[in-house]
C-alpha positions in Angstrom: 105.0 110.7 138.0 104.4 114.4 137.1 105.3 113.7 133.4 103.3 110.5 133.5 100.2 112.4 134.4 100.8 115.2 131.8 101.4 112.7 128.9 98.3 110.7 130.0 96.2 113.8 130.0 97.5 115.2 126.7 96.9 111.8 125.2 93.2 111.9 126.3 92.6 115.5 125.3 94.0 115.0 121.9 91.8 112.0 121.1 88.9 113.8 122.3 89.5 116.8 120.0 90.1 114.2 117.3 86.7 112.7 117.8 85.1 116.1 118.1 86.7 117.2 114.8 86.6 114.2 112.7 83.6 112.2 114.0 81.3 114.7 115.3 82.2 117.9 113.3 82.0 120.0 116.5 85.4 121.3 117.1 86.1 123.0 120.5 89.6 124.4 119.7 91.5 126.0 116.8 94.0 124.1 114.7 96.8 126.3 116.3 95.7 125.2 119.8 95.5 121.6 118.8 98.9 121.8 117.2 100.3 123.4 120.4 99.1 120.6 122.4 100.3 118.0 119.8 103.8 119.5 120.0 103.9 119.4 123.6 103.1 115.7 123.7 105.6 115.0 121.1 108.3 116.8 123.1 107.4 115.0 126.3 107.4 111.3 124.4 110.9 112.2 123.0 112.4 113.1 126.4 110.6 110.2 128.1 110.9 107.2 125.6 110.2 104.9 128.6 106.5 106.1 128.5 106.2 105.2 124.6 102.6 104.0 123.7 101.9 102.7 120.2 98.4 104.1 120.5 99.5 107.7 121.3 97.8 110.3 119.2 101.4 111.1 118.0 101.4 107.8 116.0 98.6 109.3 113.8 101.3 110.9 111.6 102.9 107.4 110.7 106.2 105.9 111.5 109.3 104.3 109.9 108.5 102.6 106.6 108.2 98.8 106.8 110.0 96.3 104.6 107.0 94.1 103.9 103.6 93.3 105.5 103.3 90.7 108.1 100.6 88.1 107.5 98.3 87.4 110.5 95.5 84.8 111.1 92.1 86.0 111.8 90.5 85.0 115.2 87.3 84.2 113.3 86.9 83.5 109.6 86.3 86.9 107.9 83.8 86.0 105.2 82.1 87.7 102.3 78.4 88.5 101.8 76.3 87.1 99.0 75.1 89.6 96.4 71.6 90.1 95.3 70.8 91.9 92.0 66.9 92.1 91.6 64.0 92.4 94.0 63.0 88.8 93.2 66.4 87.7 94.6 65.7 89.6 97.8 62.3 88.0 98.0 64.2 84.5 97.6 66.7 85.5 100.3 63.7 86.5 102.6 62.1 83.2 102.0 65.2 81.3 102.9 65.3 83.1 106.2 61.9 81.9 107.1 62.7 78.5 105.9 65.4 78.4 108.5 63.7 80.4 111.3 60.0 79.8 111.0 57.0 82.0 110.1 57.2 84.5 112.8 58.4 88.0 111.6 62.3 88.2 111.5 63.6 91.7 112.7 66.3 92.9 110.1 68.5 95.9 109.5 69.2 97.8 106.3 72.3 99.9 106.0 74.6 101.2 103.2 77.2 98.9 101.7 80.2 101.0 101.8 82.6 100.8 98.9 85.8 100.5 100.7 88.3 97.9 101.9 87.3 95.6 104.7 89.3 95.4 107.8 89.3 93.9 111.3 90.4 95.8 114.4 91.4 93.7 117.4 91.4 95.5 120.8 92.8 93.8 123.9 91.9 95.3 127.4 90.7 98.5 125.6 93.8 99.2 123.5 94.2 98.7 119.6 96.4 95.5 119.4 96.4 95.1 115.5 94.5 95.7 112.4 94.4 93.1 109.5 92.8 93.2 106.0 90.3 90.4 105.0 92.8 88.6 102.7 91.6 85.2 101.8 89.1 85.1 104.8 91.4 83.2 107.1 94.5 85.5 107.1 95.4 89.0 105.9 98.1 91.6 105.9 98.8 93.2 109.2 98.1 97.0 108.3 98.3 98.3 112.0 100.8 101.1 111.3 98.6 102.4 108.5 95.4 102.2 110.4 96.7 103.9 113.4 97.0 107.1 111.1 93.3 107.0 110.5 91.7 109.4 112.8 88.2 107.9 112.8 89.7 104.6 114.4 89.8 104.6 118.2 93.3 103.9 119.4 92.0 102.9 122.8 88.6 102.4 124.5 87.6 103.3 128.1 89.5 100.9 130.3 86.9 100.5 132.8 84.2 99.5 130.1 86.3 97.7 127.6 86.0 93.9 127.2 89.1 91.8 127.4 88.8 91.1 123.6 86.8 92.9 121.2 87.2 92.6 117.4 85.5 95.3 115.5 85.1 94.8 111.7 84.2 97.6 109.3 85.3 99.4 106.0 88.2 101.8 105.4 87.2 104.1 102.8 88.0 107.6 101.2 85.2 110.1 101.6 84.0 111.5 98.3 85.4 115.1 98.9 88.6 113.8 100.0 88.9 111.5 96.9 88.1 114.5 94.7 90.9 116.6 96.2 93.3 113.7 96.0 92.7 113.5 92.3 92.9 117.2 91.9 96.4 117.1 93.4 97.5 114.3 91.2 96.3 116.1 88.3 98.2 119.0 89.5 101.3 116.8 89.8 100.7 115.4 86.4 100.3 111.8 87.9 97.6 109.3 86.9 94.4 109.7 88.8 92.4 107.0 90.6 89.5 105.6 88.9 87.3 105.6 92.1 87.6 105.9 95.8 87.9 102.3 96.5 91.0 102.0 94.2 92.4 104.9 95.9 91.8 103.4 99.4 93.1 100.0 98.5 96.2 101.6 96.8 96.8 103.7 99.9 96.7 100.7 102.2 99.2 98.8 100.3 101.8 101.5 101.0 104.7 100.2 103.4 105.2 103.9 104.5 102.6 104.9 107.1 103.7 108.6 106.7 102.3 108.5 103.2 99.2 107.0 104.5 98.7 109.6 106.9 98.7 112.2 104.1 95.6 110.5 102.5 92.1 111.3 103.6 91.1 107.8 104.7 88.3 107.1 107.2 86.6 104.0 108.9 83.0 102.9 109.8 82.3 100.0 111.9 79.7 97.6 110.9 80.4 93.9 112.3 81.4 92.0 115.3 84.2 89.5 115.1 85.5 87.7 118.3 84.5 88.8 121.7 85.4 88.0 125.3 83.8 90.0 128.1 80.9 91.9 126.3 77.4 90.8 126.9 76.0 91.2 123.3 72.8 89.5 122.0 71.9 91.4 119.0 73.1 93.9 116.4 71.4 96.5 118.5 73.3 95.7 121.4 76.6 95.7 119.2 75.7 99.1 117.7 75.1 100.4 121.3 78.5 99.3 122.4 80.3 100.9 119.3 78.4 104.1 120.0 79.7 104.1 123.6 83.2 103.6 122.3 82.8 106.4 119.8 83.2 104.3 116.8 81.9 105.9 113.7 78.6 104.0 113.0 77.1 103.0 109.4 74.3 105.3 109.2 71.4 105.7 108.1 69.9 102.4 109.2 66.5 100.7 108.7 64.8 98.3 111.1 62.2 96.1 109.2 60.4 92.8 109.9 58.4 92.1 106.6 59.4 91.6 102.9 57.5 94.9 101.9 59.2 96.9 104.6 62.5 95.4 103.5 62.1 96.4 99.8 60.8 99.8 100.8 64.0 100.4 102.7 66.1 99.3 100.0 64.4 101.7 97.6 64.6 104.6 100.2 68.3 104.0 100.6 68.8 104.1 96.7 67.7 107.7 97.1 69.5 108.6 100.3 72.7 107.2 99.2 73.6 110.0 96.7 73.8 112.5 99.8 76.2 110.3 101.7 79.9 111.4 102.3 81.2 108.4 100.9 80.5 106.0 97.8 78.0 103.2 98.2 76.9 100.7 95.8 74.5 98.6 97.8 72.4 97.9 100.8 73.3 95.4 103.5 70.5 93.3 105.1 71.3 91.6 108.4 69.3 89.5 110.8 69.3 91.4 114.2 69.1 88.6 116.8 72.4 86.7 117.4 70.9 83.5 118.3 68.9 83.5 115.1 72.2 84.1 113.2 73.7 81.1 114.8 70.6 79.0 114.0 71.0 80.0 110.3 74.7 79.6 110.2 77.2 79.9 107.3 78.0 78.6 104.0 81.6 77.9 103.0 82.1 81.5 102.1 79.3 83.5 103.4 76.8 83.9 106.4 73.2 82.8 105.6 71.9 85.7 107.8 73.1 88.6 105.7 73.2 89.6 102.1 74.0 92.7 100.1 71.5 94.1 97.4 73.7 95.8 94.5 72.4 99.1 93.0 73.2 99.5 89.2 75.3 102.5 88.6 73.2 105.3 87.2 74.5 106.4 83.8 73.2 109.1 81.5 74.0 110.1 77.9 74.7 113.7 77.1 76.7 115.9 74.5 80.3 116.8 74.9 80.1 120.5 73.8 83.5 121.6 74.3 87.0 120.9 75.9 88.4 123.7 78.1 91.8 123.7 79.6 92.6 124.6 83.2 96.2 125.7 84.3 97.0 124.5 87.8 99.6 125.6 90.5 102.4 123.7 89.0 101.5 124.4 85.4 99.7 121.2 84.7 97.3 121.6 81.9 94.0 119.7 82.8 91.3 119.2 79.9 87.7 119.5 81.2 84.7 118.4 79.3 81.9 121.0 79.0 78.7 119.0 78.8 75.2 119.5 78.1 73.5 119.5 81.6 72.2 116.2 82.5 70.8 114.9 85.9 72.8 112.0 87.5 72.7 110.5 90.8 70.9 113.4 92.5 72.6 116.4 90.8 72.8 118.2 87.6 76.2 117.5 85.8 77.6 120.1 83.3 81.3 119.4 83.6 83.7 116.5 84.0 87.5 116.5 84.3 89.2 114.6 81.5 92.5 114.5 83.4 94.9 114.4 80.6 95.7 113.7 77.0 96.4 110.0 77.5 92.9 109.6 79.2 91.3 111.3 76.2 93.0 109.0 73.7 92.3 105.9 75.7 88.5 106.6 75.8 88.8 108.1 72.2 86.8 111.3 73.3 86.2 113.8 70.5 84.3 117.2 70.3 80.5 116.7 69.5 80.5 113.0 70.9 77.5 111.6 72.7 79.2 110.4 76.0 77.9 108.2 78.8 78.3 109.9 82.3 78.3 108.6 85.9 79.5 109.7 89.3 82.6 108.0 90.5 82.2 107.5 94.2 78.6 109.0 93.8 80.0 112.6 93.7 82.7 112.8 91.0 81.4 113.5 87.4 83.1 111.0 85.0 82.8 110.0 81.5 82.5 106.3 81.1 82.6 105.9 77.4 81.7 107.4 74.1 78.6 106.3 72.1 80.5 105.7 68.9 77.5 104.8 66.9 76.3 108.5 67.4 79.5 110.2 66.5 79.5 112.7 63.6 81.3 111.4 60.6 83.7 114.6 60.6 84.7 114.2 64.2 88.5 114.6 64.6 90.7 113.0 67.3 91.5 115.5 70.0 95.2 116.5 70.7 95.8 118.8 73.3 99.3 120.3 72.3 98.2 120.7 68.8 94.8 122.5 69.8 96.9 124.9 72.0 99.6 125.2 69.3 102.1 124.2 72.0 101.3 127.3 73.9 99.9 127.9 77.6 96.4 129.2 77.2 97.1 131.7 79.9 100.6 133.1 79.3 101.2 131.8 75.8 104.4 130.3 77.0 105.8 127.0 76.0 104.3 123.7 77.2 106.0 120.3 77.5 105.4 116.8 78.5 108.0 115.5 80.9 109.4 112.1 80.6 107.4 109.7 83.0 104.4 111.9 83.4 101.1 111.9 81.5 100.3 115.6 81.8 101.3 118.5 79.7 102.8 121.5 81.7 103.3 125.2 81.2 107.0 125.8 81.9 106.8 129.4 82.7 107.2 130.0 86.4 105.7 133.4 86.2 102.5 132.2 84.4 99.7 134.5 85.6 97.2 131.4 85.8 99.5 129.9 88.4 100.3 133.1 90.4 97.4 132.8 93.0 97.9 129.2 93.8 101.6 129.5 93.9 101.6 132.5 96.3 99.0 130.5 98.5 101.1 127.4 98.5 104.1 129.7 99.3 102.4 131.2 102.2 100.7 128.1 103.8 101.6 126.8 107.3 103.6 123.9 105.8 105.5 126.4 103.7 106.7 129.6 105.0 103.8 130.2 107.3 103.0 133.8 106.2 100.5 135.2 108.8 97.4 136.7 107.1 98.3 135.5 103.4 95.4 133.5 102.4 93.7 132.8 99.1 91.6 136.0 99.0 94.6 138.2 99.8 96.6 136.4 97.1 93.8 137.0 94.6 93.9 140.7 95.3 97.7 141.1 95.3 97.7 139.4 91.8 94.7 141.5 90.5 96.4 144.7 91.6 99.8 143.9 90.2 101.5 144.1 93.5 102.9 140.5 93.3 102.7 138.2 90.3 105.0 135.6 91.8 105.9 134.5 95.3 109.3 136.2 95.3 107.8 139.5 94.7 106.1 139.3 98.2 109.4 140.4 99.6 109.3 143.8 97.7 106.1 144.7 99.3 106.1 147.8 101.7 103.8 148.6 104.5 101.8 151.2 102.4 101.2 148.5 99.8 99.9 146.2 102.0 97.9 148.5 104.3 96.1 150.2 101.4 95.2 146.9 99.7 91.5 146.7 99.0 89.8 143.4 99.9 86.3 142.1 98.9 83.4 143.0 101.2 83.0 140.9 104.4 80.1 138.6 104.5 77.9 137.4 107.4 77.4 133.7 108.1 74.1 133.7 105.9 76.3 134.9 103.0 74.8 138.6 102.9 77.1 141.5 102.2 77.7 143.5 105.5 80.4 145.9 104.6 81.9 147.7 101.6 85.4 147.1 100.4 88.0 146.8 103.3 91.4 147.9 103.6 94.1 145.2 104.5 95.1 147.7 107.2 98.4 148.5 109.1 98.3 146.0 111.8 97.7 143.0 109.4 100.3 144.6 107.1 103.0 144.6 109.9 102.1 141.1 110.9 102.5 140.0 107.3 105.9 141.9 106.8 107.3 140.2 110.1 106.3 136.9 108.7 108.2 137.7 105.5 111.1 138.9 107.5 111.2 135.7 109.5 110.9 133.5 106.4 113.8 135.4 104.8 116.1 135.2 107.9 115.1 132.1 109.7 113.0 129.6 107.7 115.1 126.3 107.2 115.9 124.9 103.7 113.3 122.1 103.6 110.5 124.8 104.2 111.6 126.8 101.3 111.9 123.7 99.0 108.3 122.8 99.8 107.1 126.3 99.5 108.5 126.7 96.1 106.0 124.3 94.7 108.3 122.1 92.5 106.4 119.1 91.3 106.8 116.0 93.3 108.5 117.7 96.1 106.4 117.3 99.3 107.3 117.7 103.0 109.2 114.6 103.4 111.1 114.9 100.0 112.0 118.5 100.8 113.4 117.3 104.3 115.3 114.6 102.6 116.9 117.1 100.2 117.8 119.4 103.0 119.6 116.5 104.7 121.8 116.1 101.7 122.4 119.6 101.0 123.7 122.4 103.3 122.1 125.4 101.5 119.5 126.2 98.6 122.4 127.2 96.1 124.0 123.8 96.5 121.1 122.1 94.8 122.0 123.8 91.5 124.4 121.3 89.7 124.0 118.8 92.8 125.9 115.6 92.0 123.6 113.8 94.4 120.6 115.0 92.6 122.0 114.0 89.3 122.9 110.7 90.4 119.6 110.0 91.9 117.8 111.4 88.9 119.6 108.8 86.6 118.5 105.8 88.7 115.8 103.4 87.8 112.5 104.2 89.1 112.0 102.7 92.6 109.1 100.7 91.6 111.2 99.0 88.8 113.8 98.3 91.6 111.0 96.6 93.5 109.5 94.7 90.7 113.1 93.2 89.8 113.7 92.4 93.5 116.8 94.8 93.4 116.6 96.1 96.8 116.8 99.8 97.1 119.4 99.7 99.8 121.7 97.6 97.6 122.3 100.3 95.1 125.6 101.9 95.6 124.2 105.6 95.5 121.2 104.9 97.8 123.4 102.9 100.1 126.1 105.6 100.3 123.5 108.2 101.3 120.8 106.2 102.8 118.4 107.9 100.6 114.6 106.7 101.3 111.5 106.5 99.2 110.6 110.2 100.2 113.2 111.1 97.5 112.9 109.0 94.3 114.4 109.4 90.8 111.4 111.2 89.5 111.5 113.9 92.3 115.3 114.3 91.6 114.7 114.8 87.8 112.1 117.5 88.6 114.6 119.2 90.8 117.4 119.0 88.2 115.0 120.3 85.5 113.8 123.2 87.6 117.2 124.6 88.7 118.6 124.1 85.0 115.5 125.8 83.4 115.4 129.4 82.6 112.6 129.8 85.3 114.6 128.2 87.8 117.7 130.3 87.0 115.5 133.5 87.2 114.3 132.2 90.7 117.9 131.7 91.9 119.0 135.2 90.5 116.2 136.7 92.5 116.8 134.9 95.8 120.4 136.2 95.3 119.3 139.7 94.7 117.1 139.5 97.9 119.9 138.1 99.9 118.0 134.8 100.4 119.9 131.4 100.6 118.1 129.3 103.1 120.2 126.9 105.2 119.5 123.2 106.1 118.6 122.4 109.8 119.0 118.7 109.3 122.2 118.6 107.2 123.8 115.0 107.5 124.4 113.6 104.1 127.4 111.1 104.7 126.3 108.4 107.4 129.1 107.2 109.6 130.9 104.2 108.4 129.8 101.0 110.2 133.3 99.6 110.5 134.0 98.7 114.0 130.3 98.7 115.2 129.1 95.6 116.8 126.5 94.6 114.2 128.6 95.7 111.2 127.9 93.5 108.1 125.1 91.7 109.9 121.7 91.3 108.2 118.7 91.1 110.5 114.8 90.2 110.0 112.4 91.7 112.8 109.2 89.8 113.3 106.6 89.3 116.1 105.4 91.3 118.9 108.3 93.1 120.8 108.5 95.6 123.8 108.5 98.4 121.2 107.4 98.7 117.6 109.5 97.0 115.0 110.7 100.3 113.4 112.3 101.1 116.9 114.5 98.0 116.7 115.4 98.6 113.0 116.8 101.9 114.2 118.8 100.5 117.0 120.3 97.7 114.7 121.2 100.2 111.9 122.7 102.6 114.5 124.9 99.7 115.4 126.0 98.9 112.0 123.5 96.2 111.1 120.9 96.0 108.1 117.4 95.1 108.5 115.7 93.2 105.6 112.0 92.4 105.2 112.4 88.6 104.2 114.3 85.6 105.4 116.9 84.1 103.0 120.1 81.9 103.4 122.2 85.3 103.6 120.2 86.5 106.7 122.5 86.4 109.9 119.8 86.6 112.6 116.1 86.7 113.0 114.9 89.1 115.9 111.7 87.5 117.0 109.1 88.6 119.5 105.9 86.7 120.4 104.4 85.1 117.3 106.5 85.4 114.1 104.6 83.0 112.1 106.1 82.1 108.8 109.3 84.1 109.2 110.2 82.0 112.4 109.3 78.7 110.6 111.5 79.8 107.5 114.3 80.8 109.6 114.4 77.5 111.5 114.3 75.6 108.1 117.3 77.8 107.0 119.0 77.3 110.4 119.1 81.0 110.8 119.7 82.0 114.5 116.8 83.3 116.3 117.3 86.0 118.8 115.1 87.4 121.6 115.6 91.1 122.9 118.0 89.9 125.6 120.1 88.1 123.0 120.3 91.3 120.9 121.4 93.3 124.1 124.1 90.8 124.5 125.3 91.3 121.0 125.4 95.0 121.4 127.4 94.5 124.7 130.1 92.7 123.1 131.3 95.7 121.4 
């Protein structure tokens, strides 16, 4: 009972802090304090699995990857909304409303049309039951595991206030700043960027790995009511009040109007206001407020008659491309940037726009001196849409980045290369000064070696003074070096300088040196691998590498890495329906999607390069050879286990999440597939099961419940 109460309290507190941070922007505790509470809850849930709750805040980080999305029927059809493209069409829509409802004023709302992915959230007795995409309007993909990672989505509602059934419809989207940061990261990694926030959102939600979804900056705004049992709702205003009481993010700003003139004015005002919103919007949604009037108006086969969406044309402006400059990122990626004649677009002046990579320049045939058309992707990110070729100067030459740079990095003049499978060109010099600050900052961050007191401003000063031009030089710093390091003046909250240059100081120096000692002696291998900033090696990939290697030096010449690097890309394996788990190397070591062929190629290239050899030598000189804390490369043979050689498919609602049953099956020698075939030995089915249960019956595949599975396990 003691643990029950503590777990319940932690879940409540964490959800409250999530709401304060992500929805209200008024946090009450620091990130460190939040992490402490989160870790306490994680530890308690691990030691008390009987208290598992799929809607616990710990599920925000994602779970075991799915084999495929389940299909789920909508409780009510999830229809589209008719589009309007001119004010005359708005007037016609308004006239049709009066034709159906009479001459009296009709109260309407006008709100932003969010450029995202439509989603339905179904709550039963106050708990999130499932989330499903629009699909074809009658059924969609069950993306519950992915949606649980979105912090703007309430996982539970107040039990004493929640209706028996409440379906909340809304848009999953990527905020503009998050989208910009994501594309910056992809540029850094040499990956293709997303064209706009909606594409980024849709691509993210298609992932079968909720842990990867959790890493993306997705959010949610509620805007529509689906099925409802138990809530007394007579109007849109009633519904919005209910959402506000349950801490759902609302679609704001909203206008209330009851005439055509007021409606058109609201649409125009929103056109101005939308450029300041935190997300992309391409229109205005108009809805009848009264639910009885909605029922009177009814639906067509594809859309409600009581709602419509006015679509704004994208604002585009012509300007001159004056120059292309090259930025050198943390991993050495060279990013071309268009320097533009300033032009006012969608509320701000635009003078620069990223060109991402040479491939993008060639695709759009961008040349110096061109007149280009500019718009803002997601209403915030300046983007060159196209070239006005009829205004091109006759002597304009195609732009080729490596030739312009004479195949040299503009910062260090070291060699540049384009790795196989990547669109970006990259500086291969690990000690390139342009990369020094970001490498050191990445090295020191909490997910890396967690070096107390070493943020970007300190890293800049270390590089500027020549005390550290690479991460490993941090380990040669002395107390005097750090204590006497001069920092920039401190500033007050209003931005005014309030002090002269400051010393780093002995106390902070001692703290940082203690962190460096801890990193050298105690930090496990996966933290070091992440901190080193090798392209394509994130937290999950680093941990997987550490599972396969006992110490850092084992990665040099690793046969596992070499074999994995020579595999076809995982995406190609999926396209050809050759299951990853059927490949001998992947099967032997149970390597998952967190570590693919591209990542392995980068590891191999790094440790075989001159830069990588230099790093290894310096680590050796410093006496650093980090050890793995999760080393377990060769899974036990399944021979003799009760489910050895048996293939299962898991479906329906069970007493625990399906990934938990997958773990149980695999631990007892079985395999779990995502689809039913004649080779399937058993279907483990909970409530529902839909098409998989039907197919299993047609193929005469035995269907088990949880008790049947227990019996199989008990036969060992």
